C-alpha positions as CSV (number, residue, x, y, z in Angstrom):
1,M,-46.9,16.9,-46.0
2,F,-43.1,17.4,-45.9
3,R,-43.3,19.4,-42.7
4,S,-45.4,16.8,-40.9
5,T,-42.8,14.1,-41.8
6,I,-40.0,16.3,-40.4
7,R,-42.0,16.9,-37.2
8,L,-42.6,13.1,-36.9
9,V,-38.8,12.4,-37.3
10,Q,-38.0,15.1,-34.7
11,L,-40.5,13.6,-32.3
12,A,-39.1,10.1,-32.8
13,A,-35.5,11.4,-32.2
14,T,-36.6,13.1,-29.0
15,V,-38.4,9.9,-27.7
16,M,-35.3,7.8,-28.6
17,A,-32.9,10.2,-26.8
18,A,-35.1,10.2,-23.7
19,F,-35.2,6.4,-23.8
20,L,-31.5,6.1,-24.2
21,S,-30.8,8.5,-21.3
22,M,-32.9,6.3,-19.0
23,A,-30.8,3.3,-19.9
24,S,-27.5,4.9,-19.1
25,P,-25.0,3.4,-16.6
26,A,-25.7,6.3,-14.1
27,Y,-29.3,5.2,-14.0
28,A,-28.4,1.5,-13.6
29,K,-26.3,2.1,-10.5
30,D,-29.1,2.4,-8.0
31,Y,-27.9,1.2,-4.6
32,T,-24.9,0.1,-2.7
33,L,-24.7,-3.2,-0.9
34,D,-22.5,-3.8,2.1
35,Y,-22.1,-7.5,3.0
36,G,-20.4,-9.6,5.6
37,V,-20.1,-13.4,5.5
38,E,-18.8,-15.4,8.4
39,T,-18.2,-19.2,8.3
40,S,-16.6,-21.5,10.8
41,T,-13.3,-21.3,8.9
42,D,-13.1,-17.8,7.5
43,G,-15.0,-14.6,6.7
44,D,-15.2,-11.7,4.3
45,V,-16.7,-8.2,4.2
46,G,-17.1,-5.8,1.3
47,S,-19.2,-3.3,-0.5
48,T,-20.4,-3.1,-4.1
49,S,-22.7,-1.0,-6.3
50,C,-25.7,-2.9,-7.5
51,P,-28.3,-2.2,-10.2
52,Y,-32.0,-2.9,-9.5
53,G,-33.0,-6.3,-10.8
54,V,-30.3,-9.0,-10.3
55,C,-27.0,-8.3,-8.6
56,R,-24.3,-11.0,-8.4
57,V,-21.5,-10.6,-5.9
58,G,-18.6,-13.1,-6.2
59,I,-16.7,-13.7,-3.0
60,K,-13.7,-15.7,-4.2
61,K,-12.1,-16.0,-0.7
62,L,-15.1,-18.2,0.4
63,N,-15.9,-19.6,-3.1
64,I,-19.5,-18.4,-3.0
65,T,-21.6,-16.0,-5.0
66,L,-24.4,-13.8,-3.5
67,I,-27.3,-13.2,-5.8
68,I,-29.6,-10.3,-4.8
69,F,-32.9,-9.7,-6.5
70,R,-34.2,-6.2,-5.8
71,Y,-36.8,-4.4,-7.9
72,R,-37.9,-0.8,-8.1
73,D,-41.6,-1.8,-8.0
74,D,-41.1,-3.5,-4.7
75,P,-38.5,-1.4,-2.8
76,R,-39.4,-2.9,0.6
77,H,-38.3,-6.4,-0.2
78,A,-35.3,-8.3,-1.6
79,R,-34.6,-12.0,-2.3
80,V,-31.2,-13.5,-1.6
81,E,-29.6,-16.7,-2.9
82,I,-26.1,-18.1,-2.3
83,E,-24.3,-20.3,-4.8
84,G,-21.3,-22.3,-3.8
85,K,-19.9,-25.8,-4.1
86,P,-22.3,-28.7,-4.4
87,G,-24.4,-29.1,-1.3
88,C,-24.1,-25.4,-0.4
89,C,-26.0,-23.1,0.3
90,F,-29.4,-23.3,1.7
91,F,-31.4,-21.2,4.2
92,E,-33.8,-22.3,7.0
93,L,-35.8,-25.5,6.2
94,G,-33.7,-26.2,3.1
95,A,-34.9,-23.1,1.1
96,Q,-32.8,-22.1,-1.8
97,S,-33.7,-18.5,-1.4
98,Q,-34.7,-16.1,1.4
99,R,-37.0,-13.2,1.1
100,I,-36.1,-10.3,3.3
101,V,-38.0,-7.1,4.4
102,L,-35.9,-4.0,4.1
103,D,-38.0,-1.9,6.5
104,D,-35.3,-2.6,9.1
105,N,-31.9,-1.6,7.8
106,P,-29.8,-3.6,8.4
107,P,-32.1,-6.6,7.9
108,P,-31.7,-9.5,10.4
109,S,-28.7,-11.8,9.9
110,L,-29.4,-14.8,7.7
111,R,-28.0,-18.2,8.6
112,F,-27.1,-20.5,5.8
113,F,-26.5,-24.2,5.6
114,T,-24.8,-27.0,3.7
115,G,-26.7,-30.2,2.9
116,A,-29.7,-30.7,0.6
117,A,-32.7,-28.7,-0.5
118,A,-36.2,-29.5,0.7
119,R,-38.2,-31.7,-1.6
120,G,-41.9,-31.6,-1.2
121,L,-42.7,-32.5,2.4
122,L,-39.2,-34.1,2.8
123,L,-36.9,-32.0,4.9
124,F,-33.2,-32.8,5.5
125,Q,-31.1,-32.0,8.5
126,N,-28.6,-29.5,7.1
127,E,-25.4,-28.4,8.8
128,P,-24.8,-24.7,9.7
129,A,-22.3,-23.2,7.2
130,G,-22.3,-19.5,8.2
131,I,-24.0,-16.2,8.7
132,L,-24.8,-13.5,6.1
133,D,-25.3,-9.9,7.0
134,L,-26.5,-7.3,4.4
135,R,-27.0,-3.6,4.4
136,F,-28.6,-1.6,1.6
137,H,-27.9,2.0,0.9
138,L,-29.8,4.0,-1.8
139,D,-27.4,6.1,-3.9
């Protein structure tokens, strides 16, 4: 009885150690994102390490934040959002996010706009704000 309890504790410790090793920072750093943003007044380029899941990239120079959703179970796709000042930033047809296919690397440039989000069948004439280019590198 005592030996089976010891074996059970050893098994639990092994499982816990394996689980903790998967959650380490080295495992979380899964890909590198290169970005370029160009607006009518300024631009910025950079590179950052991103974990799978949600990656937030603040671009202080332009006062915007890129939000990239990329998951291991769907490696061919990503979803992009851009947060900025009120009225910014939307994609084609007033969409608040844009899904991209990563078969082509780099994916096509994404135009973004200022204005208002689409509401039901109501679309607004938004003004072009800039262009976003992304490139994904697996580490």
